N, C-alpha and C positions, 0 to 999 in steps of 0.2 A: 684479511680485513677483521680489522677488530670490533666485535658487537658484543657491546657487557650488557648485565639485566637490567639495569637502569633502560636502554635502547629498547628492549624487548618491552619492559614495562609501561615506556611511553608509547608503544604498539599497540598495546592493549588496552589504554588511554584515551589513543584515538578511537579506536573502534567504540569504545563505550560512548565517545563525544556523537560519534559518527549516528549509532542508533538512538542517543538519547535526541539530538537532533529531528532524528526522522519523526519519532514518537511525540515530539512536542508540537513541530511542523503539524503533523496530522491530525492532533488534539486540537489546536488553534483553526484549522482548516474546518472541521464540523461545528465549531464555535460560531465563525465569522463568515465562511463563503454562504451557507443558505443556499436557497434554491437558485439564487442567480448567477451563481459560478456554476451550478449543475446543470443550469439550461444553456449557457453559454460553451461550456465544454462539449455537451449532448450538441450542440449546433457545432460546434469545430469537428466532432468526430462521429457526427450522424452516417456517415457511408466509410467505407473502407477508403477511398482514393484522401480524402478531408482527413480523417485518423490518422494517415502516413504524413502527408502536406504536416499537418502539426506536431509531430515527430519529429521531421526532417528540423522545421523552422526552431524548434524548441532548442533541439541538441545543436543546430548550425551559431544560436546564439550565445548559449553556454558551455560552448565546447566542452562536453562531456556525458556521453551517450548514459553511463552512469549514472550522473546525476538526473538524466531527464528521466530514466525507469524508476529511479528510487521515489521522484516526486508521483510518477504515475503509479506506482505500489500505495503510496500514500493517499493520492485521488481515490483509488480502489477502496481502501483501507475507510477513508472520510465517506464512501456509498457518492463520490460523483462521479466515478466511470464505472461501468460494466463491466466486465471480463473481455468481452467480446471487443468493444470499443478499446481497451487499452492494450490489449494485443496489435491493433493496426497503429497506436500511437509508438510500441515498442520498434516494430519492425521500422515507423519510419525513424526513431532513434540509431538504428542501424545505419542507414545511411547518413543521416547527420553527423555521425561521429566521424567519417570519413574524410570531412572538411578538415579536423586534426591533423592527421595523416598530410595531406595537403600541405597544411602551413607550417608541420616539420620540414617538409620536404623544399617548400620555396623561400620560409623564412626562416627558418633552421629555431623558433621559439614558438613556446603559446601561452597564450596571457592567462593566468589565473584569477578564477574568479575567488579563492579563498582570501587574495589582496584585499578584498573590501569587505570582507567578513567583520572585522572588527570596528569599522566605521558603519556598519547595519545594526551592528548590535549598539552602539552611541545614537543612531537615529532613533531605534525602536525603545530604547529606555524611556522617552517621556509618553511613551502611548501603553508602556506596562503600568507605571503606576500613574493611569487617568482613570478618575471615577466612571468614565463611560465603557460600558461591558465590551460594544464592537470594537474601541481602539485598544484596549487593552488585548483582547484576543488577536487584532492586528500586530501589538508588537509583539505577543508570542507567537505568530507567525513567524515575523521576521527575525526573532533570536534565533527560533529551530533551525530557519532556512538557512544562518549564520554558521551556525554549529555545526549542521550537517556539510558546510564546504569545509571548515574546518577540520571537522573529522577526516574529509575523504582526502585533504591535503596532509594531515597528519599521517593518516596511513601511507601515503607514497613518500614522503619525506622520510620517516620512522622505519619501514621496510630496509631489507639489509639492502647495502647501495652498491647493485649487481650494475648499475649503470656505471660508477665511477671504477668500477673493477672487473672489465671485461674477459682480463684475464683468466677469470675464475669460468669462464665458460669456452676457454680454447679448445679442452677435450673434447669438444664437439665433431672437432676436423677430421676426428679418426672414426666416425659414424656417418659421413656422407656418400660411401658408394657401396651403399646395400640394396639399390633400386629404390621400390615403391616401399619396401619396408623402411627407407630412412625418411620418406616422407612421413608415414605415421609416425616415426620415432620425434619428429622436429614439429609434429601437431601437437603432441603431448609435452613437449618441453614448451612450447610457446601459451598454452594451455594454463600450465603450471607456472611460468614466470608472469602469467598476468594474476593469477589467482595471488603470488607472492606479492610482487607491486603494486598491485589495486588500481593500477592503470593502462589499459590499453596502448594508449599514445606512449606510456614508459617503454611496454616492451615490445613497439615498433620502433624507439631509439633503438634499443637494446639490438635489434634486430639487424637494423641499418650497421651498426658497430662492428658486429659479426658478418656482415658483408662486405663490407670496407675493409676488414682485416683480411679477408680471402679465406674465411674459415668455413664458411658455408656457399654453395651456387643461389642464384636465385630463386628457381626452384624450391630448395628447401626454406628459403625465406620466404617463400608463398604460403608454404607449410603451415610455419610458425605464426603468419598472420590469419590463417584458418583458426588455428590454434587460438590464438588470443580471442576471438568472436566468442570462443566458448567459454573463456576462461573472465572475460570481461562481466557476464551475467551473475559472477558470484555476489556483486555487490548487492543487486537486485535481490537477490534472494539471501544476503545478509538483514538489509533494510525489512524484509518481511518475517524475520523473526518473530516480534511482538507483534506484528498484524493479524489480520483477522484471515479467514478462510480464503476469501476472494481474493485480497491479497498476495498473498501465498501462491494462489493458481496463478495471478498476472503474473511475481515475476519467473514463477518456474516456466510459464510459457515461452519466456526469455531463450531460456535453456533450450527448450523443445524445438523452437524454431530455428535457433542456432545449429543445434545439431542434423536436424533434416537439412540444413542447407548445407554442413562441410559434409554429409554423406553423398550428395548429390554431386557437389562439385570434385570428389575424391575419382568420381568414375569418370568427369572430364578433366580430370586435372592435366595431364600434361598438353592436350590440344588448347585448353584454356589458358594457359602459361605461355605457349606459344605464341598464343593471340596477343595477350598481353603486351610480350615482347617485340612482337612486330608490328603492334602502333605506336611503340615508344619508339622505337628505332626509325619511321616514318615520321615521328614527330622530331625529328634532327637532333636527337640528344644521345643516339650511340644503343646498340644491343647491350642489355644489363648482363646477359652471358656473359661477356667477354671480359665481367671486372675478375671473376676467379680465376680464369687463364691468365689474367695479366698478374695476377698479385701472386698467382703459384709460378712463375717464368722470373720471378727477381728474387732476390738471395735476401733472406729474412731482414738482415741487419739494414740492407737497404732500403728494404720497405717500411721497416720502422721509421728512417729517418724521413721518409717520405711523408709517411701518414701523418708525424709528428711536426710538418715542415720545418725541419732542423736550419737554424740560421748557418750552418756548414754545408749545406747541400752544393754539389757541382752543380755546373751547366747543364748537364746532362741527365743529373737527377731532378733538376727544377724543371725540365722539359716531362720526365715520368710523372713527377708531381702533380702539373699542369693535366697529363692525361689520366692521373688517377682519379683527380676532380672531377673531368666531363665522366668517367666512369660512374666513378660515387653518384653524381646527378643523375645519371640514368637509371641506377638502381633503386634509386630514393622512388623517383618518377613511376619507374615498372612497380613499386610495390605498393605505393599511393592508389595508381590505377587499377593495380588486380584488386587491391581493399575495395574502392569504389566500385569497381563493375562488377563484383561478388556479392556483394550487401544491395545493390541495385536489382540484378537477375535474380538474388534470390529472394528479395520484396516481392518481384513481379511473379514470381513463381508461386510463394507459397500465400501471396495474399487472398488467393482463390480457397486457400484451405483454413482458415480463419476460426470458421465455427468448428472442422473436426479438432483442430489443435486445442480449443475451449475444451470439448470433449474428451480428449485426452488426458489433459492437466485434470480435471474434474474428476476424472476414473481415478486417476492415482493418484491426488492429494483429495481425500474424502472429506464431507464434511461431517464433525462431529455433533454428538448432542449439544455440546456448549458452544458451538458455533451458532451467531446470529447474524442474517442477511440485512442489509440496509434497505434495498431496493424493493419496492413495492410489486406485491404479488399478480395482482389483476390488472392494475389499472398503469398507466405513465403518464409522464410529465410531456409526452409528443403530441400528437394528433388527436382529437377524439374522435370517440364512435359516436354512433346515433344515440340522442339525447337518451332513449329509451333503455338503449344497453349500457351505456356508461350509465346510469342509476343500478342497473343491475349487476355492474362490474363494481360500484365503489360498496354495495350491498354485500359480495363477497369477500370486499377487502376490509370491510368491519367485522367481517366472522375472524379472519386472517389477526385483526388488531385484536380484537377479543381472546383470541387463544394466547397470544403473547402477554397479554395482562392476567390471564388463568396460570402461565407457568411464571411469571413474576413472581405473582401470589404466592406459587410453591418454593419460588427459591426463598421468601421472606420465612418462611414456616422451618426452612430447613436451617436458616440462619438463627432461629430462635431456640434450637436444639441443637446447633453445634458449638463445642467444647474446644476444640482443636484452633487455636490464635491462627496460624497459617490457613486453613479449610475457610476459616471465619474470615479472613480478609477476601481469599480467592471468592467466594459467594457474595459478600458486600460488593468489590467489583461488579461481578456479573452484574448486581442489581443493579449498579448507578448505570451500566451499560445500556441496559435495558431501558431504563428512565430516559436516559436520551434518544435510544429508536424511538419509542413512545412520544416524544416531542416531534420528532423528524416526521412522522407519519402523519399527526394530528396536522403540520403544516399542510403535507404532501396531498394530502385527500379533503382537506378544506379548501385549497387553492383548485383541485381538479372541480369539485364540486361550485366552486365561484365560478369556473368556465363552463360548466355544463350550462348553470342560472343564466349565462349568457343568451344561452340557443332560444329558440320558441320550443315552449314547451308548454302542455297541456297543464289546468290548474293543479291536476290531480300530480304531478309531476315536481311542478314547482313544491307543492306542499310537502311531498315525499324529500326533497331538495333539502328544503327549511330544517326538517328533523331531522334527515341526516347529521347536518352540522351541528346540530344539538348533541346527537348521538357520539360525534366524533372526539366533541369536548369534555363530554361526559366520561367518555374512555380514557382519554387521555389524563382525567383530575384521578383513576383508579390508579394508573400507574403514578402518580404523583402519590397519591396516597399509601401505595407499598413502598416507596423510596423513602417517605418521611417514617414508616413505620422501621425500616431498614435503620434510618439515622437513630430513632429510640433506643432499638436494641444494641447500637454500636454505643450508644451513650452510656446505657446499664450496662455495658461491659468495661467500659472506663469508669464508670463510678463504682466497680467492684462490687453492685448490690445484688444479692442474692433474694429469689424470689421462696416464699416458703410452698408448700404442697398445694395450700387451698388457692395462691396467687396464679400458679402456674395452669390446676385445673381450669379456672375461670377461664384465662387468655388461650387456651386450648379449645373450649368449647365457644369460642366468640369468632376463634379460628374457623373454627366446624361449620360455625353458622355462616362467616363471609365466604368461605370457598361453596357451598352451596349455592348461595346469592350469584357470583360470579360465573359457576357450572349453568348455572339456569340462561343468565345470560348470553353465553356462550354459546350454546346449545339453539337458544331462539335464533341467534344473528347468524350462525351458520345452516338451519333450518331453511329450505325451500316453501314451507306452507306460512301462512299466516300463523300469526300469534293468536292463541285461542283463549276464553276466558280462565278456563282452570288451568292453564301454565302462570298467566297474569295473576290470579289472586296467588298460585301457591308462592312467588316473588314476593307479594306483597305482603303472605303471611311473614314470610322469612324477615323481612323488613323490620316488621313490627316485633317478632322476637327479640331483634337486634336491639329495637330501641328500649324495649321493657328489659333485657338484661342489661343494658347499657346505663340505664335510671336505677336498678336494684342495686348494681357494682358502685355505682357512686357514690349512691346512700350509707355504703355498707361500710366503705371505704373508709371514710370520718369516723366511724365507732370504732374499725380495726388499728386504726390510727391512734387512738386515744386508749383504747386496751391494749396497746403497745406490743399487739400481735406480728407485726411488722414495722422497721422503723419507716420514717418520714421520707428518706430518701427513693428507698426503693418503693414507695406508693406513685410517687410523681411519675416516673417510667412507666410504671404498672397503667395508673390512669390515664398516661397520654398513648397508650396501647391501646386500649379500651377505644377511648373517644375515637381516637384515628381509624379503627374499626368501623364504627359505628357513621362515619362520613362518608367509608368507603361505601356502606349498606346505602347511604343515599345517592350515591352517584349512581350506583347498579341501578336503582328501582327508580331512576331519572330516565335510564335508558331503556328499561320496560314500557316507563310508561310515554315515552316517546315512538318506541315501535309499536304502541297500542293505538295511540293518537292518528301512528300515518295510515293506517290499516282500515280505519274506521269509514 
């Protein structure tokens, strides 16, 4: 088999296309899906059974468990599914993918979704160039979806073509008589082949070829199918490389789920395969275990003529060819039935252990300091608590919201001091991500408050609800101001502006004032006690200091530019930074005033 450097580079390029498609689709989902998509997905996965059914339906439609798990990972990355919800969908995907094996057995072909990828891109182009943001994001999502399938198809077609070169694997017949050790060996071979070929359906076809040629018996082919269930999880884990910690956990849960399933199946392996053989024989297509005996009872040259359906077959050989086809059908049916029964049984067993699986993957994949969850902590988009308890939950969520904005401002300070280009980009990207989280939190908390307001509330509770809506808006404005500061610092870096020590000292002093104001806001929101007049006056004094300092620097800036103490270009980003900080101070004091008003 010839496999050139160009083929290898094409394989790596396909992997890049696949990862970029996943990233583009995930980012577009965050922009276009909104709460409606999350509500739909939450409804579809509101319990274990509906989550599994969702996975079965999606995978049966798109004919790829890998694609389903990749989409689930992107949903988790976009904050549309929780880890527990994603595990149930992945369980369903394992059942849905067995449809592919039946199509191979019954029809001998698989419809490729990638064939419509390019038309999908053509459909998306008008959306991408639309002036409407939602349509543009929808276009990006469609293109990401198409690129994802093109990448998957490229991974399959540019991998070493083992399908067309089954003789490469003929050596395995030397390792079929080692008892249970052979089962473990072929399980590993199945997993390895699926990792290489990047499609369990293709590995299933290779397994059928090995069986049909009489290299391995049905039991070892079933062991390869078990291995394929482990190998197919690599796709989702590859998709999770650029994703957040929740998406990585969702992808890893697929691996854990299948490994646990394979472990209990190995304990019952021989009784289970005998049961499958019995069921297939009762279907009237023959015993799948007879194929290996048939293949070994015929001379190798004759067997090759029968397999290739040569035109030179004698009448006796034509009869053997017909018999061989019947054995092949019974074997393919048996493998498909084994695949289906294993996944259905495994899902039925493991569905009761969804939370332990979630706990295991959360323990193995630790949350880093730089990772940030999308979901709210104290409130959900589902059923409301009592009105008074709901208001208390929102108050706690506002504390979490303020904590995030405090961390975001800390990143802005780090960005201001960062000199390394790569580290600067990392911090800027993280600030951008936090700004997106801030926008999502504002919408979700505001929507929750709107639902609370629809219920029966006391006049005091109604007043608190209104002030909380104002607080949510002001905290989101703090996040916007942080992102604006990051963009100003990026512009300063692009302009190659150099600040004098005097300018740096003033920026540092302004940042200290803002940090103090945000600290007071966060401390107050996280406190169970009412805002006292002393704390409020302290925040008011900081706000006055910020305003006075801004006015002083603004007046002095004109003098300094005229005196050529620093150039005008540097003064632009310098004053933009000072003014943006002053705006942030306004947002913070607005939060404190709203809190003071709500507690009167």
